[in-house]
N, C-alpha and C positions, 0 to 999 in steps of 0.2 A: 590615304586619299582624303582630301577635305570634303566635308559635307556641310550644307547650310542652306538658308533661305534668306534672300534679300527682299524686304518689303518696301514698296514705294508708297508715299502718301497719296491719297485720293485727291489730286489736284489737277485742274484742267490745264493750267499753264503758269509759268513764271515769266514776267516781262521785266526787262532791265534797260536803263538808259533813256527812258521816255517819261514825260510829265505824268504824274499820277492821275490827275483829273482827266486827261485825254484818254488814258487807258480805261478808266472807270466808265466813262461815257460810251466807249466802244464796246465794253462788256455788257453794259445795261441795255443798249438799244436792241440787239437781236434777241435777247432773253426776255424782253418785255418787262424789265425791271424799271419801276418808276417811283419807288419810295425808298431811297437810300438813307440810312441813318449812320452817322459817324460816331464811333465810340472812341473816347480818348481820356486823357487825364486833365487835371485842372491847369497844369502849366502850358498845355498846348491848346486848350479850349478857345482862347481868344487870339491865337496867333495862327499856327498852321491849320488847325481845324476850321477856323473861320474862313481863311483863305481858300481852303479846299471846298468848303460848302458853297462859297460864292462862285467858284469856278465850275462847280457842278450845276448850279442854277436850280431850276424848279424841281429836278429829280432828287434833290437832297431835302428831306423832310425834317431834319433836326440833328442836333449834336447832343449825345449823352456823355457828359463829362464826369469827372470825379472818381475814376478808377484809381484805387490806392495801390501803394507798393505791395508786392507779393499777392496781388489779386484777391482781396478779401471776399468772402462769400456775399457780404452785403453789397459790394459793388456789382457783383454778378446779377443779383436779383433786382437792384435798381435799374441796371441796364436792360434787363429783360422786360421789366415793366414799361420802361420808356419805349422799347421796340413795339410792344403791344399798343401803347397809346398812340404812337405815330403810324401804326399799321405798316411797319417797315417790311419790305420784301428783300432787302439785302443789308447786311451789317458791314461797315468798313472800319476795321480796327486800325487806328492811326496812333502809333506810339511804339513803345518797347515791349519787352516780354510780359510785363504785368498786364498791360492793356490787351495784348493779343491773347494771352491765356484766359483772361476774364471773358473776352468776347467768345472764345471757343465754348466755354461753359454756359454763356448766355444762350447760345444755340441750343444746347441740351435742355436748358430750362424752358425754352420756348417749345421745343419738340414734345417734351414730357408734361407741359402745362404746370410747371412748378412756380410757386409764388413766394415761398418763405425760405430763408437760408437753411433751416433745419431739414427741409425736404430733400436737400442734396445728399443727406446721409446715405440713402438707399442707392445712390448712383455712383458712389466712390469706387475707384478701381480696387479689386481684391475680392475676397470671398467672405461670406459670413451670413448669419441669419438676417433675413429681411432685405438682402441685396437684390436689386433689379438686374436682369440681363440687359445691360445697356445696349448691346449690339442689336437688340430686337426693338429698340425705340425707333419708330419711323421718323426719318429726318424731314425737316421743313426748311425754314429760312436758313440760308447759308451766309458765309462771310468771305470777305476779301481782306487781305492784310497789306498795309502800307507801313513797313517798319521804319523807325527812326533811329534804332540802335542795332547792335550786332548780336542780340540774344539768340536769334534763330528759332524762336518759338513758332514762327509762321510755317516751318517746314515739318512739323510733326502733328500727329493726331492725338497727342497727349497734352494735358494741361495741369498745371499745379495751381491750386486755389487754397487760400488760407482760411481755416476755421479759427476765427479770432477768439472764440471762447476757449478753445483748447490750446491755442498758440501752436498749432500744427499745420503744416502744409500737406495737402492731400491731393492725390492724383485722380484724374478723370480721363477716360478715353472712350472713343467711339470711332469706327472707321472713317466717318465723315466729319469729325471735329476739325481736321486740318482745313485751312482756308481753301476755297475752291480755286483761288488765284492769289498770287503774290506779286506785288509791284515794287521792284527795287529801283527807286528813284533817288539817286544820291543827293539831289538838291533838297530833299525832305530831311536830310540829316545835318544840314549846315547849322541849324540852330540848336542841335543837341549839345548839352553841356559837355565840355571836354572829358571830365572825369567819367561821365556816364558812357560816352562813346568808347573811351579807352578800356574801362572796366568790363563792359559787355564784350569788347574785343578779346579781353583775356578769358572771358567765359567761352568764346568761340575757340580760342586756343586750347582751352581745357577739353572741349569736345573732341578736337583733333588728337590731342595727346593721349587721352584715355582710350580712344579707339586704337591708336597705333601701338599702345603698350598693353592692350588687352591680351590675355594668354591665348585666346583663340585667333587664328588667322582667317581673314576673309579678303582675298586679293582685290576685289572690286572696291570694297569699303576702305581698305588700306590706301589704295591709290587716291581716292577722293580726299581722305583725311590728310594725306601727305601733301597734296597740291594745295589744299586749304590752308594748312599750317604755313607753307612757304609764302603764300600771298599775305596772310595775316602778319607774319613776322616782318615783312617788308612794308606792307601798307600802313600799319598802325604808326610807326615812326614817321612815315612820309606825310600822314595827315597831321601829325604834330608839328612837323617842319613848316607845312603850309596848309592851314585849316580849310582854305578855299579850293584845294586841289581835288576836283571832282573825279578825276581818273583814279587817284589814290583811294578816295572814299568808295568808289565803285569796286576797286580791287579788294578792299576789305569786305564789301558785301559778297563778292564772289567767294572769298576765302571762308566767310561765315557759312555760306550756302553749302560749299563743298564739305566743310568740316562736319556739319550736322548730318549731311546726307549719308555719311559712313555709318551712322547709327541704324540705318535700315537693315544692316546685317543681323540685328537683334542680339548682339553680344552684350549689350548693356554698358553702362559707364562704371567707373571704379570708385575708390574711396574718396577722391576729391569731390565728386558730385554728391556722394552720400553725406559727407561732412557739410558740404555747402547747403544741402537741403535743410539740415538741422540749424545751421547758423542763420539761414535766411528765414525759415518758417517759424522758428522758436525764439530767435534772438534779434531779429530785425536787421541783420547785416545785409546791405544791398546785394542784389543777385550777382552782379559781376564781381564785386569785391570779394565774395566768398571764394572765387577761384584764385584771386590774387594771393590770398593768405593760405589757402589749403593746398593748391596744386604743387608749389615748390616743396612743401613738407612731405606730401604723399610721394612725390618722385624720389626724394631723399630716402624715405623709409623703404621704398620699393627697389632701391638700387641693386641689391644683391640678387633680386629675382628677375631683373630685366635689363641687364647691361647692354645687350645688342640693340634692343628696341629703343632704349634711352639714348644710345649713341646716334641712332637715326633721327630722333627728335632734335638733338642738339645740332646735327648737321643741317637739317631742314631749316633750323632757326638761324643759321649762319654762325654757329658757335661750335664747330667741329673740334673735338678734343677736350671740351669742357663738359662738366656734368649737366645733364638736362635740367636738373633742379636750379642750377645757377643761371642757365640760359633763360628760363622762365622768369626767375626773380629779377634778373638784370633788365629784361624787357619791361616788366611791370614797374620797376623803380625808375627806369628811364622815361616812362610815361607819367611819372608823378603819382603812382598808385601805392597804397600801403601793401606790405607783404608779410605782416605779422599780426597775430591776434591782439596783442597789446594795443596796436594802433586803432583797432575797431572796438575797443572797450571790453574785450573778452579776457578775463584773468584766469589763473590756474584753479581758482575755487570753483569754476564752472566746468572744468574739463570732464569730470566723472559723469555729470548729468548729460553733457553733450555726447559723450562716448556711449552711454547706455541707450540714449535715444537713437543715435546713428546706427546701432546694431540692428535696428528694425528695417533699415534701408537695404534694398536689393543690391546696391552698389558694393557693399562690403563683401558680397559673395562672389564677385567676379574680379576682385582686385588681383593684380599680378602676384603679389606676395600674400598668401592666405592670412586672413584676419580671424583669429580664434575667439576673441572676446573683447570686452570694453577696454581691457588693459592695453591692447594693441592700438586702439584708437587714441587712448591717452598718450601713448608714445608719439604718435603723429602730431597731436596737438602740442606736445612739448617742443617738438621740432619747429612748430609754427609760432611758438610763444612770443619770440622777440626779446 
């Protein structure tokens, strides 16, 4: 008999198909929120963020721009300082995973009264001397997410933030780090660069695939991941064929939401995510691209340990009878994305260091085919070499 626990994020609601500004105004009014600050990156600061600020009118007190890729600690602290300066009572994260993760930890910095990047050390996920019990930090200012990509960071209470001094991406979590609300407005994705849209879509595919191939079964989570994968496999090519197709974009948003929701089963992700964390945090490979290069190789390496589950993945992607690794690689290539490490500047001379770093990631411990040491990771990297 199966046993398990499915945990849901502490979110009030997810709204889809409506203009973001309209939803935010409706949220703010009954809650007495009158000082909204938008958090975004430089590329959106003078376009979408400015438009959203104008639509919100006087309840928007400012825009905190400049969040960098992989959510550097410095971006988190600059955003928290801006929120204090503006006396913000609600943060609105407008952007992709880096912006949303940075805003999550801005909340924590505000709640705990942190002002310097190094003060985050005591609040990292994990155990160790000097660590704070983050769950006991009393919450304050919360956030709403308006995603422009398919990273799905908005649906979890976990955030990855990069310690730029150590070139390492570190995790932070608190029950209320998840945005109190998510606004899935497909019109907010129209200006997203195609490679960013498609690569974060492959990250969403990665979420679904590693849930479906996990050694532990969780029927509710599996059903979510399966439906999410189907929608993504159809929706991503549809948005490539017609970038203005809002129905296809919304279908991708639904697929992303479903795919990440399966993670609530608590089974964890596998080696593709583990390798991706190293490639992103330590080598600067864009978040979604890490899945494009790692997932096909991980699936290939795992074939002997998960034939039935991989056959399901291929069928859901419309590639029944073909290896799951090829189904993922074909989807990525068809969207114009790189599928090997050589294409992203990672050569064999870096494999051992990547493997040793990746062994510290929890994902290696729940991979379908057991990973016994760095040599196994190197084998996967060789399959991804190109």
